[in-house]
N, C-alpha and C positions, 0 to 999 in steps of 0.2 A: 745389423748389417750396413756398411757405408758403400754408397754407389755415388758416382759423380753426377749422374742425371736423375736419379731417383730419391725419393724419401720413402723409406721402409721402416715400418714398426710392426711389433707383435704384443698384442694384449688380449687375454681372455679367449684364446684360441683364433684370434682373428688378425691375419697379416694385412697390413694396409700398404699398398704401393701406390705412390703418387708421382705422376711425371713432374719432373722439376726443372723445367726450362721456361718459366713463365715469361722472361723477357722475349722469348722466340715463339710464343704461343704453343709451347711444349712440341715445337718441331723436332721429328724423330732423328737425331743426328747418329753417327756411326757409333759413338759411344752408348748412346741410349740403347741402340739394338743390342749391343753386347750386354748391357746392364739388365735389360729386360729378360734375355735368356738366363742371366746368372740367377736373376732375383726368383724367376719361377722354379729353377731348379732347386734353390734354397728352400722355397715354400714347399716343393714336394718332397724333400728330405728332411724337413723339419717336423718332427711328430708334434710338437706343441701348436703348429699351424694347421687348423682344421679347416679353414676357409679363408679366402683372399678377396680382398676389394682392390680394384685398379681405379684411380681417378687422375685428374690433372690439377696441378697447382695454378693459381692465378685465374685470368679470366675465361680460359679455354681448356677443354679436355686435350685436344691436340689438333693442330694444323696438318698433320700427316708428315710424310718424309721430308726431312730437311733438303730443299733444292741443291744447297751446296754439296752435299753428299752424293746426289744424284749426278750433278756436273762432274764430281770427281771420279765416278766410275770408269768414264771413258779414258782418263789416263791410266787407271789400275790395270785395265785389261789390254793395253796397247801390246802388240806382237807383230814381228815382220810376217808371220803366217796368220793369214785371215781365219783359218779354221781354228787355230789355237786361241785367238783373241775371242772368238765366239764360244769357245769351250769354257774360257775363264768367265765370261759373262753369264753363262749357263749356270756354273758353280756358283757365282755370286748371289744369283736370284735364288737358287736352292738354299744357301746359307740364311738369306733373309726370310725366306718361307719357314725354315727350320726354327728361327728365333720365335716367331709367332706361334707355331705349332708347340712350342714349349708350353704355352699357356693351356692348350688342350690336352697335351700330354701329361701336366700336372695332375696328379691324382686328386687334388683338393677342388672343390667348387670355386670357380672364379667370377665375381660380380663386377661388372662395369658400371661405374657411377659417372654419367655424362653430363657435362655442362658446357655452354657456349659452344666452339666449333669441334666438330668431328669429321674430319676431312681425309680424303685419300687413304693414306696408309694407316690412319686412326680407325677407319672402318674395316679395314684388314684385321687390325687389333681386335676390336671389340666383338667381331663375328667369331673369334676364337674363344671368347668368354661363355660360361655357362649361361649367364643371364646378363641383360642390359636394362639399366634405368637411366632416365633422363629427368633434367629439369625442364620447365615450360621454355626457357629462353634457348634451349641447345638447338642446333642445326647441323645438317649432315649433308655430305656431297661425295659422290664418286668422282673425284676430280681428275682423275688421271686422264681422261679423254681430253681434257682442255690444256694438257701439257704434251698432248701428242703421242700418248702411250696407252697400252692396255694394262689394266690393273693385273699384277702378276704375283701377289704374295697372299691370296686367299679370298677377297671379296668375291670374286665370280665363281668360285668353288663353294663357299660356305653359305654366302647369302641366298642363294636359291633353295638352300635347305631350310631356310627361315621364312622367306618372302615369296610370294607367288612369282612365277617365273617372268610373266609380262612386266610386272613392276619393277623386277631387277634389270630387265632389258631397258626399260624406258630410263631407269636412274642412271645406267651405266652408259648407254648411247648419248644422253644429253648431258650428264654432268650435273643436272639442275639441283639447286639447293632444296632440301625439304626439311620441314621442322619437326619437333618433338611429338607433336600430336599425331602427324601423319606417319612417323616412325612407329608409333604405338598401333595405329590403325592396321598398318601392314604387316606387323608382328616382329619388326626388328627390335623394339623394347618392350619390355613388360608392363611398364607403369610410367607415367609422368607425374612429377612433383612441382608443386607452385614455385619453389625456388631452390637454389643450390643448397641452402642450409637444409630444407625440408628433405632434399634428395639425400644428403649425407645421413640426417637422422634415420629416414626411411631404409636405406641400404644397411646402415649398421644393425637396425633391428632384424631385418631379414638375415644378415649375416650371423647375428648372435643366436637366433633360432637354430640355424644350420650347424653352428659350432656345438650346440646342446645335444645333438643327436649322435647315435653310434657313428664313430669315425669309420669303422670297417665297412658298415651299410652304405655311407655316403660315397665311400670310394667305389664300392660296387655298382651304384646307382650310375656314377658318372661313367664308369667303364662300360656299362650296358648300354646306356643312352648313345655314347659315341659310336660304340661298335654297330649298333643296331641301325644308325643313320645310314651306313655305308654296306648294309648286308641285309639279306633277305629275312622276312620273319622266322623263317625255319632256322636259319643260322643264328639268329639272335635267341631263339628259344634254346638251341642246343647248348649255346654258350652259357647262358644263365643256369642251365642245369648243371653244367660242369662247375661253374663258379660257386654255386650254392652248395654242391656236393663238398667242396673244399671249405667254404667259409661260413656256413649257415651254423653249424654248431659251435658258436664261438662263446666267449666270457661275456660279449655283449646282449647276446640272447639270454643268457642266464640272469644278467644284472636286471634286464627289463622284466623278467618275470618275478624276480625277487623284489625288487622295488614296488612292482604291482601289489604284491601280497603284504608289504610293509607300508603300503600307502604314501610313497615318497618319491620324488623325481629320481630318475635313473641317473647315475654318474658313471662314466665310461673314461677307460683308459686312454692315453693318446695313442 
């Protein structure tokens, strides 16, 4: 796949998606938002892609939304009717939200490998991912407060599901910078690696482990975890019962039992 602002590759079941505006600290331009949505639609639809890793090229993961894009929105929504202008702005925000939700909507697990800056819109992005990993030099900031706005594309909705409520409020109200170790301590990232190179190797190993598992089961796990986050325990139990009534008796289950008898690793269809 060729994208203007992303480098995308697929090998051994792992799709690697690298933000590719290093000269701009991978600031999320208009084109990058479009590319992200298309890339994760491609991951979702490509059977050979069993897991995805998103990272940033250059020195930083991402400095967040491109401020030039933000400034341009005012011109986009101009209308003689104030109500219609506000409606255009609302629709624009919903479009940006949907771009990042495409990561969560993707049936394949998405791992974020974060080094350098992860600021503003980049936190919106990584909170959509299944897991987040960082190198020791990574740092984070919910920076929207410092540009006079309220974060509006996912951080304030998803981060409280990952991090204690009081911590989210402190970080969002102050916009203060916090490092990788603090991010690990509060639960935003799973693990901190000593260097970006160690981060890449470590996340690749985790992705390879996931890629070797039953693709159908992995999709079911993601479906259930995302669903259960926003529903009651009873709703979640009912859904998994329905899901497994449809999916449990699959070729993957047969392959696991056959491989165990033959004392070999199980191999699954895409």
